[in-house]
N, C-alpha and C positions, 0 to 999 in steps of 0.2 A: 585573412579568406575565412570560409568555413569549412567546416567536413563537407563529405559527398553524402548523395542520401545514403548508401550504408549504415552509416554511420549515425543520423536520424534515424532510419527505421529501425533501428540497433533498440534505439534510450524506445523511441516510445512500445517498442514488441515488449521496454525491456518494464514500460509504466504499464501495459495491457495483464504482464507476468504479477506483478506486483498490485494491482486490483484486484486480480481473480484471488488471489496468499492470504492478500487483507480479507475479502469476504469470506472463503474459508478458513481462517483464521476468526473473524465476528460473526460467524455463523449464531453461535452458543451465544452470544446476547438477544437474539430475538426466538430461543426454542423453548424458550418460556413463559413469550407474551400469549392473551390469550385475546386469539386472529378472529373475528365472527362473521366470518365471510370471505370471498375472494377476494371482491377490491381491500379487503382490510390485508390479506393475506400477498397481494400482489406492491402494497404501498408499503410494508414491510420491506421486503426484500429487497423490491427497488430505493427506496429507502436508506440499506444496507451496500448494498452495489454504489452508489453515488456515495456514501460518507469513505469506500474503502480505496475508489477514484482519488476523490481529496485528498485522502491522509497517504497517496502514493504520491503524490505531484510532488511533494515538497523532498522527499530522496530524488523526484528525476529531475525536479532543480538546480540540485546540488550539484549530480551531475549533469548536467547539460555544462556548466558551465567546464567540466575537465573536457566532454564528448564531446563535442559540438566547435573542438577549437582543428585550425588548420592543421596543426602538429600532433602527430601521438605521443602519448604520454608514458615512459616505460610503464608496465603494471598495470594498464588504465582497465586490464578484463579485471584483474585482484580486485581493482576499488573498487568495479563498480560491483564485486560480489559481495563484497565484506560489504557493503553499504545496504542494498539487497536483504542482504543474514541479517545486517543488525536492525533495519525494519519492521520483519517478519519475527524476532526472536521479540524487538519492543511492544508488539502484533499479540505474541502469547503471553508473556505477562500481561499487557491486560485484559485478555481474555480471564487469566490465572487470577489477577485481582477483582476485576469483575464477580466473577462466580463466587470468591468470599467474602468479596465485601457489596457486591451488586453496587460500585462504583468505577467509571474509569479515573486511568489518567489523570490528576489534575497539577496544579501547583506545589500540593501540599504534598505527596510524593516525592 
């Protein structure tokens, strides 16, 4: 059995909020770019949103296994909050590393 529509809606909403959080955290990645025209500006911002949405899929997929079960897990709201807080913290740390060294997290960090 699968979870009801309210839990699926909550998972989708949390992914959208994670995408927005990632977009705001990553805004500093494109602030210094020389965008020469409206097409370049639109492309850079669309790329930022799509990158944040793709990054936010990882916590969403991890939480989907927990939230889309038929039975509720005790403390699942706290688990979901902790996962998204860790996602935001990692994105913030990545923006700080990028501001200092001009590269993102990779296998060497």
